[in-house]
C-alpha positions as CSV (number, residue, x, y, z in Angstrom):
1,M,0.0,0.0,0.0
2,A,1.3,3.4,-0.9
3,T,2.2,6.0,1.7
4,I,0.2,9.2,1.6
5,E,2.4,12.2,2.3
6,R,0.4,15.0,0.7
7,F,-3.3,15.4,0.1
8,E,-2.5,15.5,-3.6
9,D,-1.6,11.8,-3.3
10,L,-5.1,10.9,-2.3
11,R,-7.0,9.3,-5.2
12,V,-10.2,10.9,-4.2
13,W,-8.5,14.4,-4.5
14,Q,-7.1,13.5,-7.9
15,Q,-10.5,12.4,-9.2
16,A,-12.1,15.5,-7.8
17,R,-9.6,17.6,-9.7
18,L,-10.3,15.8,-13.0
19,L,-14.0,16.3,-12.4
20,A,-13.4,20.0,-11.7
21,K,-11.5,20.3,-15.0
22,A,-14.3,18.6,-16.9
23,I,-17.0,20.8,-15.4
24,Y,-15.0,24.0,-16.1
25,L,-14.5,22.8,-19.7
26,A,-18.2,21.9,-20.1
27,T,-19.4,25.2,-18.7
28,G,-16.8,27.4,-20.5
29,D,-17.7,27.2,-24.1
30,S,-21.2,25.9,-24.5
31,K,-24.9,26.8,-24.0
32,L,-24.1,26.3,-20.3
33,S,-21.7,29.3,-20.4
34,R,-24.7,31.6,-21.1
35,D,-26.7,30.3,-18.2
36,F,-24.7,32.2,-15.6
37,V,-26.7,30.9,-12.5
38,L,-26.4,27.3,-13.5
39,R,-22.8,27.6,-14.6
40,D,-21.7,29.3,-11.4
41,Q,-23.6,26.8,-9.2
42,M,-21.9,23.9,-11.0
43,R,-18.5,25.5,-10.6
44,R,-19.0,26.3,-6.9
45,A,-20.2,22.7,-6.2
46,V,-17.2,21.1,-7.8
47,V,-14.8,23.4,-6.0
48,T,-16.5,22.5,-2.7
49,L,-16.2,18.8,-3.6
50,K,-12.5,19.3,-4.1
51,V,-12.0,21.2,-0.9
52,E,-14.0,18.7,1.2
53,S,-12.6,15.5,-0.2
């Protein structure tokens, strides 16, 4: 089993980071980018997920 020395080593944090990138890409240049309320809510939610994981 691997030793965890930094929070970046946690698989859950790595997966949350990938999800955050995907959400930012999906909401950056699409119809979602024009729906400011939904876009901002999705972005805030994924940042919260990353912080709390």
